[in-house]
N, C-alpha and C positions, 0 to 999 in steps of 0.2 A: 523206105517212108522214115518219116519221124518219129522216136520215141514220145509218147506224150503221156503226162502226169497232170494232176487237177490242177497244179500250181504252171508248171510250165512244158518246154520241151527243149530237145539239143537235136539239131539238122545239119546236114554236110553241105554246103554252098558248092557251088560250080568250079571255084577256087581250088576245092579240097579243104579248105578250114572248116571248122564245126560253130556253129551258130547256136546262142541261147534264148531263147523268147520265154517273155513270162509274163504272169498277168499282175500289173500293178495296182497296190490299193484303189486307186484311183479308177479301175474297171477297165485302163488300157492294158493292150498286149505290146512290151516292149522290145527289144535285142539288148543285150547285155551292151556294155559300152565297146567291148573289144571280143573279136574272134579268138579261136584258138586251133595249134597245128594237131591236137590230138584231142580226139573225142574224151576219154577220160576226164582231160583238165575242164571242157565245156561242161562234162555232167557235175565236177566238183565243185563250179561256178553255181550250177546252177543249184544245188543244194545250198552255197553259202547264205544266194539270195533268200531260198528260203527263211531258212534259219533267221535271215537279219529282218525279213517279214515278219514273223512269229514274236520275234523279241524288240518291235515295234524302232527297229535300229537302220529302215529301210530311209536309204533317201531321193531325192528325183533326181536324173539326170541331166534330164533338160532344163530343170530351173536353173542349174549354175551356168547356162549356156549363155546369160546376159552380158554386157560388156560391164567391166568395172568402173569406167568414166561414167556413164548416166546413172548406174545402180548407185554409184557415189555420193553423185551430188542431192540424188534423193535420201539417201541415210543423211547427210549433212543436214538437210532440210526438216527433214522427221526429227530430227534431235533434241532433246530439251536441253537448250547451252546457255550460259550467261551470253553476252555480247562479246567480253573479250574472249571467253574459249572457244565463240565457233570464229572470230577471227582468226586463230591460234589454229585451230582444226582445218579452216576454210584455207590458211597460207601453207601448210604441210600438204594438204591434198592437192593443192596446186598448182604446187612451187616442185614436188618429190613424188608423189606418190603417182598422180596421171601422166605423167610422161612418161612413164616406167611402164605400168598397168594398166593404162586408160582402155586400150581396144582390144585385151585381153581379156576372155572370158573367165568370169570368175574361178570356174570350177577346173580351170587349164594354168593356172597360178601355182607352180610347184615351190617347195621348201628349198631347193635349189636356186630358183630364180628370186626367190627373197633375201638369200645369202647373197646373190650377186648385187642385187641392187643396196641392200646395206654396206656391204665392201666396198663398190663403190662411190656413196656416201662420203664414206670416211675421206677416201683415198683422193676424191678431190676437195672443193673450197668447202664442206659443207663441215662445220664444226660437229663436236659428239653431242652436246646437247639437242640440236637441230635436228639431227640424224634419229636421236631416240627418241623426240618429239613423233616425227615422222612414221616413225615403227609403229609406235604406241596406238596412232591412228588407224594405218593397217591391219594392226593387229586388233582393234576393235571392231572393225567394220567386217572381218572376214570372222568374228566370233558371232555377230548378229548372222551374216549366212550360215554357219555351224549349224546357228538355233535355227534357222528356217530350213534346213533342211536342204542348203543347197550346195553344201559340200560334206565331205565325211569326216574331214581333218581340217581344222586350220593351221597353215604350211608357217607361219608366222612364228617358229621355237626355236631361236637363238636364245641361249639362255642369256642373260644380262644386256642385251641389246635396245631394254627401255629404261634403263638406266640411266639418269644424268650424271657424269661422272664429271664434274670440272674440276680443273685444279684447285687446291686451298684457296679461300681468300686470306689477304691481308688481315695480319693486324696491328692498329696502329698505338702506337705509345699514347700517354694523358699526354705527354709533351708536344705529340706533334699535334693531336687532336686542338689543343690551346694556340698552337699558331695556327692553324686554319682557320680558327672560330674569328681570332684577331684580324686576317687576312679578308674576313666576309665583310659586307658592309652590316650596318649595323641590325636592318631590320631580318636581317637573315642569319644573324650568330647564333640566334637561340633557336633555330630551326636545325644545325650543328651538333649543339648541345644537346638537346633533346632526342634526337636519333642515335646517337653513343649512349644516353645514359639513362634511355627510356627504353631504347632500341627499338623504335616505329619505325616504322616503312618509310618511304617518300609518301605514297596513296594516301597513308595514315593520316601522317601528316597535315598533305595538302587539304583533309579535309576534317583538321577540327575545327570549332566552332567555340567560341569564348564559353556556351554552357556543358562544354567537356573536358574545361580545366578550371577545377578547382584549388585555388593557393591556400585555403585556409585548412585543407586536408592535406596538402600534396601530391592529389592523386590526379593522371591524367586519364580519362576514359574512354577507348575505343569503340565506336559505334558502327563508323563507315567507312569505305577507303575510296578514294578518288581515280579512277579507270580511265584511260584517253585511246579511242583507236586510231588506226593509222590515218585517217580521214581528221584527224583534230579535236573530232567531238570527244567532249571530257563529260562524265556523270558519275554519280555515288553509285555505287554498289554495297550491299552488306558482306559483311567478313564473311569467308567460305565456309568457317565453319562457326559451331558456339562458342568456340573457345578463343575464337577472333576478337570475341568481343569481351571487351575485358578493361579491366582500372591497375594502371602500372602506376606506380613512387616518384615521385619527383625526389631525387636529393635535395636534401634542405639548402647547399648551397648556390643551389641554382633557381631557389623560389623568389627571391628578390628581385633578381635579373628578369625573370619571368614573368613578375606582376610589371614592372615597366616596362617589358618587349608588349605586352597586353592595355598598357596605356597608352602608348607611342606608336604603337605597327599597326598594331590589329585592328578588324573591322569592326564597329561599335556594333552595339548590343549580342543578345544572348546568343544570336544564329550567325553572328560576325565572324566571320572565316579570321583564325589564329596569324596565318601566313597569306599573304599575299604577292601576287609577281610585280614584276621590278617597277610596273606601270598602272599597277592598281588595280589590276585584271586577276583571274583567277590564276594560281599557280602553275605553270606547265614545267614537265621536264627538261623540253630541251632549253625555253630559257632559262633556268635554273642553272642549267649541265655548265653554260656560258663559265657564269658567275663560280660555278663549283671549281671548272679550269684555272681559272685564271686566279683563285685564290690559292690554289695547289702550287703555282707558280709563284706566288708572289711569298709564300709561306715558306719556300724548298722543300715542302713535302714529297716524297713518290707519287708515282699517278695511279690513285687509284678508286674505286667508284666511290658514290656516296652509300651506295648499298653497304658498302663494307664499314660504315660505321656502324651498324647493328650486330655486325659479327663481332667490330670490336667490342661494344658494348657487353655482348652476351659472355663475348671471353672473361672480359672484366671480373663479369656477376662466377663464374665459374671458377676462377682464379679467387675468387673472395670467399668462394664456399658454398654458392648455391647449388641447390640440390636438384635432380632432374625434375621433380614435381613443380621445382621454382620455376627452373629456368622453360619448360613446357609454360606456364602463366604468363609469364613474362614476354614470350614469344608469340603466344597467340596462338601455338600448335595443340592439336588434338591428339596426334602422335609422336610418340618418346626420340623417334628414327631421326628426324631433323635438331634436337638438344641435345644426342649424345655426341655430337662433334665438337663442341663445346666443355667437355670434361675430361678431352687429355690434359695433364699436367706441363702444366710450364715448367723449364726448369728452374725459374726463381720459385716458385711451388714447392717444387720437387728437392728444391737445397732447403727450403725452411722446416719442411715435413722431417727431412732426413735430420735435420741440426735438433730440433724437437724430440726425436725418437733417442738420438744420441743422449738428451740429456736424462730424459726415462731410464736409459739404460743404466748410465753413473749411477742411479738412483738406484736401481735392484740390484747391484752386483756387490757379492759380497767383500768387505771392507779390508785391508792390510791392515797391520801395526799403525804405520806410517797414514794410510786413509782413515783410520779411528780418531789418531790422534787430529788429524786438521778436520775433520768433521765435529770433532769435539768442541775445536776452536773456532766452528763456524765457514772452514774454508775446505776445500777439495780440491786436489791436482787433477789438473783439464790435461796436462802434455809438457813435455821437454822443451825448452827454449833458449835458447841463444847460445847452441852449441856447447856452455858448460855444466849441464849436468842439473841445474838449477830447477827447479820444479815450476810452474807458472801455476799460480793461484785464484781462483777468483772467488768472492764469498757469494752465497745463495741469493743476497736481492738483486747481484749483480748477475747473473745469472737468469735469473727471473725478468729483470730490465732490457736485458739483451734479449731476450726469446719474445718479447711482448708483451710480459705480464700477466699472460691470459691463455691457461690451455684449451681452452672453446674457440680459440681465432683462429 
């Protein structure tokens, strides 16, 4: 006879194995998911299930039997997502997740399954960014299943798998930027200059209206972003965060050119677009890309993406001493994570800092008798030169001029 408790019972089956049966919080008597070779193991499982119920840690093993395919499609339909985010999620689901797990019950997906799936993407033709996006979508879906009591543990547990670790983006020199500008059609030259020296994204530039540009104060204000779906639909959307809505100063040397662009190439009126397509319509990425690639070839500048101009401008700002907060405001980011990548010091900037520190060190070191004499005469030895032991000297004014004339630069 099975031993009964108020919570459940353990009984031996005809096969000789032991089965656990218990009363769930929904009032249904349920068998445990597996049977046990030893009675003692079955009794331990019954005690564990009772403890889980007392801690409100029980989950319905039948709830997770639904297939991931139909459940995932419903999850996407119910999710409050923007148009572009929804398109990316659906692409990741249809292209990577559903083919691998669509016919699997949610509670049958194990950590080893996820590891094999993720490794297979990386070993195949899937790039790291696409694999990371697919992993993040699957993890988000299964987090919902966990919250709904369909599974006891999310099997997406690969450290760093959801991080996009793309190769470091290239940085152009100012000379290279200007060469590309000269190779662009006149109506597109300001697009390249603003992308570099205000760090606006393509979508932000395409959405700019005349009312967003104030040449009297020298500021461009970002209030919207133009997005495009895979079916070609263009629409305006709000920035991702409050930080994305920002005013960015335009370098003074560009203001006259900006005024000329607005007068000659922008649509008229306050709502008129600052940049328009080659045939007068809305600016589209695919049309602009053809112009961009031709300009790179004509200017003999290495192949780079238009978005790399934003990276270039941010690095220029960092090299010129912009703080982390200033970079975040310029880029329109609420988090410092993206801005941090621009704070690595370039070799030229590093050499400049080292030279200035060297000058400070010479100022502070004790003077020898010869040094003191030179100091009194307004000169100071810097190095041995010409191999004849003669000391090379330089006046303080020469040193100041060589270092830029301003210790705060």
